[in-house]
C-alpha positions in Angstrom: 0.0 0.0 0.0 1.4 3.4 -1.0 2.6 5.6 1.9 1.3 9.1 2.5 4.4 10.6 1.0 4.0 8.4 -2.1 0.4 9.7 -2.4 1.6 13.3 -2.0 3.9 12.8 -4.9 1.3 11.0 -7.0 -1.5 13.5 -6.5 0.4 16.8 -5.8 3.8 16.3 -7.4 5.8 16.7 -4.2 6.9 14.8 -1.1 7.4 18.0 0.9 4.2 18.5 2.9 5.0 22.1 3.6 5.4 22.8 -0.1 2.2 21.0 -0.7 0.3 23.1 1.8 1.9 26.3 0.7 3.3 27.2 4.1 6.7 27.3 5.8 8.1 25.0 8.4 7.6 27.5 11.2 4.0 28.3 10.3 1.5 28.7 13.1 -1.3 26.3 13.6 -3.8 28.9 12.5 -1.8 29.1 9.2 -2.0 25.4 8.8 -5.7 25.4 9.3 -6.2 28.2 6.8 -4.1 26.4 4.2 -5.9 23.1 4.8 -9.3 24.9 4.5 -8.3 26.6 1.2 -6.9 23.4 -0.4 -9.7 21.1 0.9 -12.3 23.3 -0.7 -10.7 22.6 -4.1 -10.8 18.8 -3.7 -13.7 18.1 -1.4 -15.7 15.2 -2.9 -18.9 17.1 -2.5 -17.6 20.0 -4.6 -16.4 18.3 -7.8 -18.1 16.7 -10.8 -19.0 13.0 -10.5 -16.2 11.9 -12.9 -13.6 13.6 -10.6 -15.0 12.3 -7.2 -12.6 9.3 -7.0 -9.5 11.3 -7.5 -10.8 14.1 -5.3 -11.5 11.6 -2.5 -7.9 10.5 -2.5 -6.6 14.0 -2.6 -8.8 15.0 0.2 -7.6 12.1 2.3 -4.0 13.1 1.7 -4.7 16.6 2.8 -6.5 15.5 5.9 -3.6 13.2 6.8 -1.1 16.1 6.4 -3.3 18.4 8.4 -3.4 15.9 11.3 0.4 15.6 11.2 1.1 19.3 11.2 -1.4 19.9 14.0 0.1 17.2 16.2 3.2 18.2 18.0 4.8 14.7 18.1 3.9 13.7 14.5 5.2 17.1 13.2 8.5 16.7 15.2 8.9 13.2 13.7 8.5 14.5 10.2 10.7 17.6 10.8 13.5 15.5 12.2 13.4 12.4 10.1 11.3 13.3 7.1 8.9 10.3 7.6 5.2 9.9 8.4 3.8 7.2 10.6 0.9 5.8 8.5 -0.2 3.3 11.1 -2.5 5.7 12.7 -4.4 6.3 9.5 -7.4 4.0 9.1 -8.1 5.4 5.6 -11.8 5.9 6.5 -13.1 8.8 4.4 -16.1 9.3 6.8 -13.6 9.9 9.6 -11.9 12.7 7.6 -15.2 14.2 6.6 -16.3 14.3 10.2 -12.9 15.9 11.1 -13.4 18.5 8.4 -16.8 19.4 9.7 -15.5 19.9 13.2 -12.8 22.3 11.9 -15.2 24.6 10.0 -18.5 25.9 11.1 -21.4 25.8 8.6 -21.2 28.7 6.2 -23.9 31.3 6.5 -25.2 33.8 3.9 -23.5 36.6 5.9 -20.2 34.7 5.7 -20.5 34.5 1.9 -21.4 38.1 1.6 -18.5 39.2 3.7 -16.1 37.0 1.8 -17.4 38.3 -1.5 -16.9 41.9 -0.4 -13.2 41.2 0.5 -12.5 38.9 -2.4 -13.8 40.9 -5.4 -11.0 43.2 -6.7 -8.4 41.7 -4.4 -5.0 40.2 -5.2 -6.4 36.8 -4.5 -9.0 37.2 -7.2 -6.3 38.2 -9.6 -4.3 35.2 -8.7 -7.3 32.9 -9.3 -8.0 34.8 -12.6 -4.5 34.2 -13.9 -4.5 30.5 -12.9 -7.9 30.0 -14.5 -6.8 31.8 -17.7 -3.8 29.6 -18.0 -5.5 26.3 -17.1 -8.4 27.0 -19.5 -6.1 28.3 -22.3 -8.2 31.5 -22.3 -11.6 29.8 -22.2 -14.0 32.2 -20.4 -16.3 29.3 -19.6 -13.6 27.7 -17.6 -12.8 30.9 -15.9 -16.4 31.4 -14.8 -16.5 27.9 -13.3 -13.2 28.4 -11.5 -13.4 32.0 -10.1 -15.8 32.6 -7.2 -18.6 35.1 -7.8 -17.7 35.6 -11.4 -20.6 36.5 -13.6 -21.0 37.8 -17.2 -21.1 41.3 -15.8 -17.5 40.8 -14.7 -16.2 39.8 -18.1 -15.3 43.4 -19.3 -13.3 44.0 -16.0 -11.4 40.7 -16.4 -10.7 41.3 -20.0 -9.0 44.5 -19.3 -6.8 42.8 -16.6 -5.9 39.9 -18.8 -5.1 42.3 -21.8 -2.7 44.2 -19.5 -1.0 40.9 -18.6 -0.7 39.9 -22.3 0.8 43.3 -23.1 3.3 43.0 -20.3 4.2 39.5 -21.3 3.0 38.0 -18.1 0.7 35.5 -19.8 0.5 34.2 -23.4 -2.3 35.4 -25.7 -5.0 32.8 -26.4 -7.2 33.5 -29.4 -10.0 31.7 -27.5 -10.0 34.6 -25.2 -9.2 37.6 -27.4 -11.2 36.4 -30.4 -14.0 34.5 -28.7 -16.8 33.6 -31.2 -20.0 35.6 -30.7 -22.2 32.5 -30.7 -20.2 31.0 -27.8 -20.5 34.2 -25.8 -24.3 34.4 -26.5 -24.8 30.8 -25.3 -22.9 31.5 -22.1 -24.9 34.7 -21.4 -28.2 32.9 -22.0 -27.2 30.1 -19.7 -26.1 32.6 -17.0 -29.4 34.4 -17.2 -31.4 31.2 -17.0 -29.4 30.1 -13.9 -29.8 33.5 -12.3 -33.5 33.3 -12.8 -33.7 29.8 -11.3 -31.6 30.9 -8.3 -33.9 33.9 -7.8 -37.0 31.7 -7.9 -35.5 29.3 -5.4 -34.6 32.1 -3.1 -38.2 33.6 -3.3 -39.7 30.1 -2.6 -37.4 29.7 0.4 -38.2 33.2 1.7 -41.9 32.6 1.3 -41.7 29.2 3.1 -39.8 30.9 5.9 -42.3 33.7 6.1 -45.2 31.1 6.1 -43.6 29.2 8.9 -43.1 32.4 10.9 -46.8 33.4 10.3 -48.0 29.9 11.4 -45.9 30.1 14.6 -47.4 33.5 15.3 -51.0 32.3 14.8 -50.3 29.2 17.0 -48.9 31.4 19.7 -51.8 33.8 19.5 -54.3 30.9 19.7 -52.5 29.5 22.7 -52.5 32.9 24.4 -56.2 33.3 23.7 -56.9 29.9 25.1 -54.9 30.6 28.2 -56.7 33.9 28.7 -60.1 32.1 28.4 -59.1 29.5 31.0 -57.8 32.2 33.3 -61.1 34.0 33.0 -63.2 31.0 33.8 -61.0 30.1 36.7 -61.3 33.6 38.1 -65.0 33.4 37.8 -65.7 29.8 38.9 -62.7 28.4 40.4 -62.1 30.7 43.4 -63.8 31.1 46.8 -66.2 33.9 45.7 -69.6 32.9 47.1 -71.5 35.1 44.8 -69.8 33.5 41.7 -70.5 30.0 43.1 -74.2 30.8 43.5 -74.3 32.0 39.9 -72.9 28.7 38.8 -75.4 26.7 40.8 -78.3 29.0 39.7 -77.3 28.3 36.1 -77.3 24.6 36.7 -80.7 24.7 38.4 -82.1 26.8 35.5 -80.8 24.3 33.0 -82.5 21.4 34.9 -85.7 23.3 35.2 -85.9 24.0 31.4 -85.0 20.3 30.7 -87.8 19.0 33.0 -90.3 21.3 31.3 -89.3 20.2 27.9 -89.6 16.5 28.7 -92.8 16.9 30.8 -91.2 15.4 33.9 -91.6 18.4 36.1 -93.1 17.3 39.4 -96.5 18.8 40.2 -96.5 21.2 43.2 -98.2 20.0 46.3 -101.6 21.3 47.2 -101.8 23.6 50.1 -103.4 22.1 53.2 -106.5 23.7 54.6 -105.0 25.4 57.5 -107.3 27.3 59.9 -106.2 30.9 60.0 -106.6 32.7 63.3 -109.4 35.3 63.5 -108.8 38.4 65.5 -111.6 39.8 67.6 -111.8 42.7 70.0 -113.3 42.0 73.5 -113.3 44.4 76.3 -110.7 46.6 74.4 -108.3 43.7 73.9 -107.4 41.8 70.7 -108.3 38.1 71.1 -107.3 35.2 68.8 -109.8 32.6 68.0 -109.9 29.7 65.5 -112.0 30.2 62.6 -114.8 27.7 62.1 -114.7 25.4 59.1 
């Protein structure tokens, strides 16, 4: 099985891991992390076409191994002193490296992308990427657009001026594919870009609408819950306390309901007849009021 250094040479053309990472031997750990992040983005298996995934996977594993060496004091010392790498600790499990990669870098947010775009556009790094894409694609603007972050058709005039200055200064060769690009090819690219931009805008609008809908639904649910709680509190205040007057209202309501129910069903009990009670009769005798029973 090839060693890590053999794989470095196979996929990156060097056995010097510092040269591969683009850093010096005395680089700080944060510089190692930054270099690993930059290179891993280029070969991450999820970021390349399907036909390049196998090679990208191997390159990614090599980078991850090197990163683990340069961030481990003992492993780094062994490489610095003897120029060797202990491959016994490497289980070769891609999922392990992917998990490691995720722990190093937090999920990228829209704000992160916007901030990076603001710093990147017009920077020296953008020019470096532009030159590399121009040379690798032999002047093909389609290749440049797929290689340079944030590049759109609106950037073409700006990039053309930069490349023409490089050509005039002898920094890069002139490729007719760039300076004399066929109009039909440029039209196809612009049409494709407009179509993709429209699709991206539609997807964003759908996501925003879904997010707004979810937010509205949550607001409605919260309001309903609040209204339900208020109703319960109101009933408890009226019927659940020690207020005698409120309790009597509740019992009176129940009696009224039973009364109406008995009338409706014809089950109301007839009232008892009053007994023939002899009422006292008051008479006056010798100036005094006397009570006597009335005769039946």
